C-alpha positions as CSV (number, residue, x, y, z in Angstrom):
1,X,-0.1,19.1,-44.3
2,X,2.8,20.8,-42.3
3,X,2.1,24.2,-40.3
4,X,3.7,27.7,-40.9
5,X,6.2,29.3,-39.2
6,X,3.4,31.1,-38.0
7,X,1.7,28.7,-36.3
8,X,1.9,29.4,-32.5
9,X,3.2,25.9,-30.3
10,X,0.9,24.9,-27.7
11,X,1.0,26.1,-24.1
12,X,2.5,22.9,-22.3
13,X,1.8,23.2,-18.3
14,X,4.7,21.4,-16.7
15,X,3.7,20.0,-13.3
16,X,5.9,20.5,-9.9
17,X,8.2,18.2,-8.9
18,X,6.7,15.9,-6.8
19,X,8.3,16.0,-3.1
20,X,7.5,13.4,-0.5
21,X,6.3,14.6,3.0
22,X,7.3,12.8,6.4
23,X,7.5,13.4,9.6
24,X,9.5,15.8,10.8
25,X,9.9,14.7,14.6
26,X,11.5,15.8,16.5
27,X,14.0,13.1,17.7
28,X,16.3,12.4,20.2
29,X,19.2,9.7,19.1
30,X,22.2,8.9,21.5
31,X,25.2,11.3,21.4
32,X,26.9,8.6,22.3
33,X,27.3,4.7,23.6
34,X,26.3,4.1,26.8
35,X,25.5,7.0,28.3
36,X,22.5,9.8,28.7
37,X,23.0,12.4,26.7
38,X,21.3,12.6,22.9
39,X,21.0,15.2,19.9
40,X,17.9,16.8,19.4
41,X,16.9,17.0,16.0
42,X,14.3,17.5,13.6
43,X,13.5,16.5,9.7
44,X,13.0,18.7,7.0
45,X,9.6,18.2,5.6
46,X,9.9,16.9,2.6
47,X,12.2,13.8,2.0
48,X,13.1,14.1,-1.4
49,X,11.9,16.8,-4.3
50,X,13.7,18.7,-6.7
51,X,17.3,19.3,-4.2
52,X,17.5,16.1,-2.5
53,X,20.1,17.7,-0.3
54,X,18.7,19.7,2.7
55,X,20.7,22.8,4.3
56,X,22.2,22.2,7.9
57,X,20.9,24.3,11.0
58,X,22.3,23.6,13.8
59,X,22.2,25.1,17.0
60,X,23.6,24.6,20.7
61,X,21.9,25.5,23.8
62,X,22.6,28.1,26.3
63,X,23.2,27.1,30.7
64,X,20.3,24.9,32.5
65,X,18.3,25.7,29.3
66,X,17.3,21.9,26.9
67,X,17.5,21.5,23.3
68,X,14.1,20.8,23.8
69,X,13.0,24.5,24.7
70,X,16.7,26.0,22.5
71,X,15.4,23.8,19.6
72,X,12.1,23.0,19.9
73,X,10.0,26.0,20.4
74,X,10.9,27.0,16.5
75,X,11.2,23.4,14.9
76,X,8.6,24.4,12.8
77,X,10.5,27.2,11.0
78,X,13.7,24.6,11.1
79,X,11.6,21.7,9.2
80,X,11.1,23.8,6.3
81,X,14.6,25.2,6.1
82,X,16.5,21.8,6.9
83,X,17.9,19.8,9.4
84,X,18.1,21.0,12.5
85,X,20.7,19.3,14.8
86,X,21.4,20.3,19.1
87,X,23.1,18.2,20.8
88,X,23.2,18.5,24.5
89,X,25.7,19.3,26.7
90,X,27.8,18.3,28.5
91,X,26.6,17.9,32.2
92,X,23.8,19.3,34.0
93,X,22.5,21.6,36.7
94,X,22.4,19.8,39.5
95,X,21.2,15.8,39.6
96,X,18.7,15.4,37.4
97,X,18.3,18.7,36.1
98,X,18.3,20.2,32.3
99,X,21.3,20.0,30.3
100,X,24.1,22.1,30.9
101,X,27.2,23.1,29.8
102,X,31.1,23.1,31.8
103,X,33.5,22.8,29.1
104,X,35.1,25.2,27.1
105,X,34.5,26.7,23.1
106,X,36.7,23.8,21.6
107,X,34.9,21.0,22.9
108,X,31.4,22.2,22.2
109,X,33.0,22.1,19.0
110,X,34.0,18.8,18.9
111,X,30.3,18.1,20.5
112,X,28.2,20.3,18.0
113,X,30.5,17.5,15.0
114,X,30.2,14.6,16.7
115,X,26.2,15.5,16.6
116,X,26.1,16.3,12.9
117,X,27.9,13.2,12.3
118,X,25.1,11.3,13.8
119,X,21.9,12.5,12.0
120,X,23.9,12.9,9.2
121,X,24.7,8.7,9.4
122,X,20.9,8.2,9.8
123,X,19.4,10.1,6.1
124,X,22.6,9.3,3.8
125,X,23.4,12.2,1.3
126,X,20.7,14.6,2.6
127,X,22.4,17.3,5.1
128,X,24.3,19.8,3.6
129,X,27.3,20.9,4.9
130,X,27.5,24.2,2.7
131,X,25.8,27.3,3.7
132,X,25.6,25.8,7.2
133,X,23.5,28.3,9.7
134,X,25.0,28.0,12.8
135,X,22.4,29.3,15.7
136,X,23.0,29.8,19.6
137,X,21.2,30.8,23.0
138,X,22.5,32.5,25.3
139,X,26.2,30.6,26.0
140,X,25.4,28.6,23.0
141,X,25.4,32.2,21.1
142,X,28.7,32.9,22.5
143,X,30.2,29.9,21.5
144,X,29.4,30.5,17.8
145,X,31.5,32.9,16.8
146,X,34.5,31.6,18.7
147,X,33.8,28.0,16.2
148,X,33.6,29.7,13.0
149,X,36.8,31.5,13.4
150,X,37.7,28.0,14.6
151,X,37.0,27.0,10.4
152,X,36.9,29.7,8.2
153,X,34.4,29.5,5.8
154,X,32.1,26.2,7.3
155,X,29.6,28.7,9.1
156,X,28.7,31.5,7.4
157,X,25.7,32.3,8.4
158,X,24.8,32.9,12.5
159,X,22.0,33.5,13.8
160,X,22.6,35.0,17.8
161,X,19.9,34.2,20.5
162,X,20.4,36.6,24.0
163,X,24.1,37.2,23.7
164,X,25.5,40.4,23.4
165,X,29.1,38.8,22.0
166,X,31.2,41.4,21.3
167,X,31.6,41.1,17.1
168,X,33.3,43.1,14.4
169,X,33.6,42.9,10.5
170,X,37.6,41.9,10.3
171,X,36.8,38.6,12.9
172,X,33.6,38.2,11.1
173,X,35.3,38.1,7.5
174,X,37.8,35.9,8.6
175,X,35.9,33.2,9.6
176,X,34.1,33.0,6.7
177,X,30.9,34.5,7.6
178,X,28.1,36.4,5.4
179,X,25.8,37.7,8.0
180,X,24.6,37.9,11.5
181,X,21.0,37.9,13.0
182,X,20.9,39.1,16.5
183,X,17.9,38.8,18.8
184,X,17.2,39.7,22.6
185,X,14.3,40.1,24.2
186,X,13.2,43.7,24.8
187,X,12.9,43.0,28.5
188,X,16.2,41.7,29.0
189,X,19.6,42.9,29.7
190,X,21.4,42.3,25.9
191,X,19.4,44.2,24.0
192,X,20.9,47.6,24.1
193,X,24.7,45.7,23.5
194,X,23.1,43.9,20.5
195,X,21.7,46.6,18.7
196,X,24.5,48.3,19.3
197,X,26.4,45.8,17.8
198,X,24.6,45.5,15.1
199,X,24.6,49.4,14.1
200,X,28.5,48.8,14.3
201,X,28.7,45.9,11.9
202,X,26.0,47.7,9.2
203,X,28.5,50.7,9.6
204,X,31.7,48.9,9.0
205,X,29.8,47.4,5.8
206,X,29.2,44.0,6.9
207,X,25.6,42.5,6.5
208,X,23.6,42.2,9.9
209,X,20.5,42.8,11.5
210,X,18.7,43.0,14.9
211,X,15.3,41.4,15.8
212,X,13.3,42.2,19.2
213,X,11.3,39.7,20.8
214,X,8.3,41.3,22.8
215,X,7.5,40.7,26.4
216,X,10.8,38.4,26.5
217,X,13.1,38.6,28.7
218,X,16.2,36.1,29.1
219,X,13.6,33.8,27.2
220,X,12.0,33.5,23.6
221,X,9.0,35.8,22.6
222,X,5.5,34.0,22.1
223,X,6.6,34.2,17.7
224,X,10.0,33.1,17.9
225,X,9.2,30.8,15.8
226,X,8.2,32.9,13.2
227,X,11.1,35.5,14.0
228,X,14.0,32.5,13.2
229,X,12.3,31.8,10.1
230,X,12.7,35.5,9.2
231,X,16.5,35.7,10.5
232,X,17.4,32.1,8.9
233,X,16.2,33.7,5.4
234,X,17.4,36.8,6.2
235,X,21.8,35.8,7.1
236,X,21.2,33.3,3.5
237,X,19.5,35.9,1.2
238,X,22.6,38.3,2.0
239,X,25.0,35.8,1.1
240,X,22.9,34.7,-2.0
241,X,23.2,38.8,-3.3
242,X,26.8,38.8,-2.3
243,X,27.9,35.9,-4.9
244,X,25.2,37.7,-7.7
């Protein structure tokens, strides 16, 4: 018997793609052979899914402030969104002290790329170098706009923490930056400047948003994992809206 044209087809539920969960770390990768420096990184939770490539989220820490802090305190949010790659600084604060930077922004840029190459080699064809997010804490945040301007279009999203960085829409557009998120402790010295910068950028028609870190000075608030997740999602969403 042939079904009539009015016969309704049965509804078939298509199961969602199966994702393979994996350990996210954090892990430490030697920065170079024979040296004590390392790269702190976190892998995404889903190894393979409908999108086998995962967004790169990079971070540059501050002075005397190791990646274990600058990245480790929001590694949960990072692992849900992509690869988090955080090179250690080129020097230490005193003998045996925490990592720091005593090199210029050009060298920090080179160190960051070296770290990304190392992690990418461990996960062939998984690290997505489009739509990258560059984050930084303190000195790391000051370096981020310089690095973005040096490579127009490479770092379309910036998340800057505890750094009253001079920013303007024209410079950010030249760098190919699509959106900026700013975070500062409400007990610290950077909050007024960051809030004013976000206001200025919005008046210039550039996507920018400020998040206060409650009960924090020049350090993270207790809810930083959630805040960084919100900030990363927000900048990416602004870029996607602009492309529609």
